[in-house]
C-alpha positions in Angstrom: -1.9 -18.0 21.7 -2.0 -14.9 19.1 -1.5 -12.0 20.6 -4.2 -9.0 20.2 -3.2 -6.2 17.7 -2.1 -3.3 19.0 -4.8 -0.1 18.0 -2.2 2.4 18.4 -2.0 4.9 15.4 1.5 5.1 14.1 3.3 8.2 14.6 4.5 10.6 11.5 7.7 10.1 12.6 7.6 6.3 11.5 7.0 7.6 7.8 9.7 10.2 8.1 12.5 8.0 7.5 14.1 6.3 4.3 11.3 4.4 2.3 13.6 1.1 2.4 13.4 1.1 6.1 9.5 2.0 6.1 8.4 -0.5 3.5 9.5 -3.9 5.3 8.4 -2.2 8.9 4.7 -1.9 7.4 4.3 -5.7 7.5 1.7 -6.8 9.9 0.3 -3.0 10.4 -3.5 -2.6 10.1 -5.0 -0.1 7.8 -8.4 0.9 9.1 -11.1 2.4 6.4 -13.9 4.3 7.9 -17.3 4.0 5.4 -20.6 5.1 6.0 -21.6 1.3 6.6 -18.8 0.4 8.9 -15.1 0.0 9.4 -13.1 -2.3 7.0 -9.2 -3.2 8.6 -6.8 -5.0 6.9 -3.6 -6.2 8.0 -0.8 -5.3 5.5 1.2 -8.6 4.2 2.8 -7.2 0.7 4.3 -3.7 -0.1 6.8 -2.4 -2.6 9.0 0.8 -1.8 9.4 3.5 -4.3 12.1 6.2 -3.8 11.3 9.6 -5.3 13.2 10.7 -7.9 16.0 8.4 -7.2 14.0 5.6 -8.7 12.9 5.1 -12.3 9.9 3.3 -11.3 8.4 6.1 -9.3 5.8 8.5 -10.6 7.7 11.1 -9.1 10.7 10.4 -11.2 10.6 13.4 -13.7 9.6 15.6 -10.8 6.2 17.1 -9.6 2.6 16.9 -11.2 -1.1 17.6 -10.4 -0.9 13.7 -10.3 1.7 13.1 -7.7 1.6 16.2 -5.6 0.5 14.5 -2.6 4.1 12.1 -2.9 6.0 15.8 -2.3 4.1 16.6 0.9 4.3 15.5 4.5 5.0 11.5 5.4 1.9 9.7 6.3 -0.3 10.9 3.8 -2.1 8.7 1.3 -1.1 8.7 -2.6 -3.9 7.5 -4.4 -3.7 7.1 -8.4 -5.8 5.8 -10.9 -4.1 3.1 -13.4 -5.3 1.6 -16.7 -8.5 3.5 -16.8 -10.0 1.1 -14.4 -8.3 0.6 -10.8 -7.0 2.5 -8.0 -4.0 1.9 -5.9 -2.9 3.3 -2.7 0.4 4.3 -1.3 1.9 5.5 2.1 4.0 8.9 1.8 7.4 8.5 3.8 10.6 10.6 4.3 11.0 14.0 4.5 8.7 16.6 2.8 9.9 17.2 -0.9 11.3 13.8 -1.3 8.5 12.2 -2.8 9.3 8.6 -1.7 6.1 6.2 -1.2 5.4 2.7 -0.5 2.8 0.8 -2.8 0.4 -1.3 -0.4 0.1 -4.5 -2.6 -2.0 -7.0 -0.4 -3.5 -7.7 3.1 -5.7 -9.9 5.1 -9.0 -8.2 5.8 -9.5 -8.9 9.8 -12.8 -6.7 10.3 -15.5 -5.6 7.9 -15.0 -8.4 5.6 -18.7 -8.6 5.0 -18.3 -4.9 3.6 -15.6 -6.1 1.3 -17.1 -9.0 -0.1 -19.8 -6.6 -1.6 -17.0 -4.4 -3.2 -15.4 -8.0 -4.2 -17.8 -9.9 -5.6 -14.9 -11.9 -8.0 -13.1 -13.2 -4.9 -13.2 -16.6 -4.7 -12.5 -16.6 -0.8 -11.6 -14.1 1.8 -8.1 -14.5 0.9 -8.3 -12.9 -2.3 -10.4 -9.8 -1.2 -7.2 -7.8 -1.1 -4.6 -9.8 -2.9 -2.9 -7.3 -5.2 -3.0 -3.6 -4.9 -6.0 -2.8 -7.1 -8.0 -5.4 -5.2 -7.0 -4.1 -2.0 -8.1 -0.5 -2.9 -11.4 -1.8 -4.2 -12.0 -3.8 -0.9 -11.5 -0.7 1.4 -13.7 1.7 -1.2 -10.6 3.8 -1.8 -10.6 5.9 -4.7 -8.8 9.5 -5.6 -11.2 11.2 -3.2 -9.2 9.8 -0.3 -5.7 11.1 -2.4 -4.1 13.4 0.2 -5.6 11.7 3.7 -3.7 12.0 6.7 -3.2 8.4 8.1 -1.4 9.5 11.1 -3.9 11.5 12.5 -6.0 10.5 15.6 -9.4 12.6 14.6 -12.0 11.7 12.3 -10.6 10.6 9.2 -11.3 8.1 6.4 -8.1 6.2 6.9 -5.6 5.5 9.8 -2.9 3.5 9.9 -2.6 1.2 13.4 0.7 -0.2 15.2 -0.9 -3.6 14.5 1.6 -6.9 15.3 5.0 -6.1 13.1 6.1 -9.2 12.1 9.8 -10.3 12.6 12.7 -9.9 10.5 12.8 -13.7 9.8 9.3 -13.5 8.3 10.2 -11.0 5.7 11.0 -11.7 2.2 11.9 -9.5 -0.7 12.6 -9.6 -4.3 12.1 -7.3 -7.6 8.9 -5.2 -8.0 5.8 -6.4 -9.9 5.6 -5.1 -13.5 8.4 -2.4 -13.4 10.3 -2.1 -16.2 13.9 -0.7 -17.5 16.2 0.2 -14.8 13.6 0.0 -11.8 13.3 -3.6 -12.9 16.5 -4.5 -10.7 15.4 -3.3 -7.5 14.6 -5.9 -4.8 12.3 -3.6 -3.0 9.1 -5.4 -2.9 8.5 -6.9 0.3 6.1 -9.5 1.8 5.5 -12.3 4.9 6.5 -15.3 4.0 4.0 -18.1 3.2 0.9 -15.6 3.9 -1.8 -16.8 1.4 -3.1 -13.3 0.9 0.0 -12.2 -0.9 -0.1 -11.6 -4.5 1.6 -13.6 -7.3 4.7 -12.1 -8.8 4.7 -10.7 -12.5 7.5 -9.5 -14.4 6.8 -6.5 -16.3 5.4 -7.3 -20.0 5.7 -5.0 -22.8 2.3 -3.8 -24.5 2.1 -5.3 -27.7 1.0 -2.2 -30.6 -2.0 -2.9 -32.5 -1.1 -3.2 -36.2 
């Protein structure tokens, strides 16, 4: 018998910890996106940790900018960025205010509002692909820069909330290098996922872009 997920919001203290503690602990948690058409919920199955100014792979490595300002704020807030001129990706800020660490939400299982997610992910061949990858996850949940800075720990009316869910056990957690990260940051095994879960995205190493001649 599958246990009913805990719908209690995660407290801010959950995120006020080192990012390498928070990241694997997010697996199995539930992110709820409230839209005018109804809620969409995703059970997180894959994440990546980014350790702020200690991490060459982090957007905050070279300091604060207008783009990454939310990362330097309070833990438990949502950091959304735009990439490749076409996709949005979503993170949850961790650690004490000012440290700028965050967890990228890479993949998950849509457990509520799949019909709404399907309308936004018309190219998905099945429901397992609706949120299989960080850009797909954000697209399925209708998340863009308008949600940047959202407090995901509040109990009030908010477009994004993170719930306790059913955290996975340590024997279900796998880790390895982060997807698409280059340079010094490529060696860190800071990608975490639920073993054998079909919604986890495939690993891809960084491939340098070729200059046009």
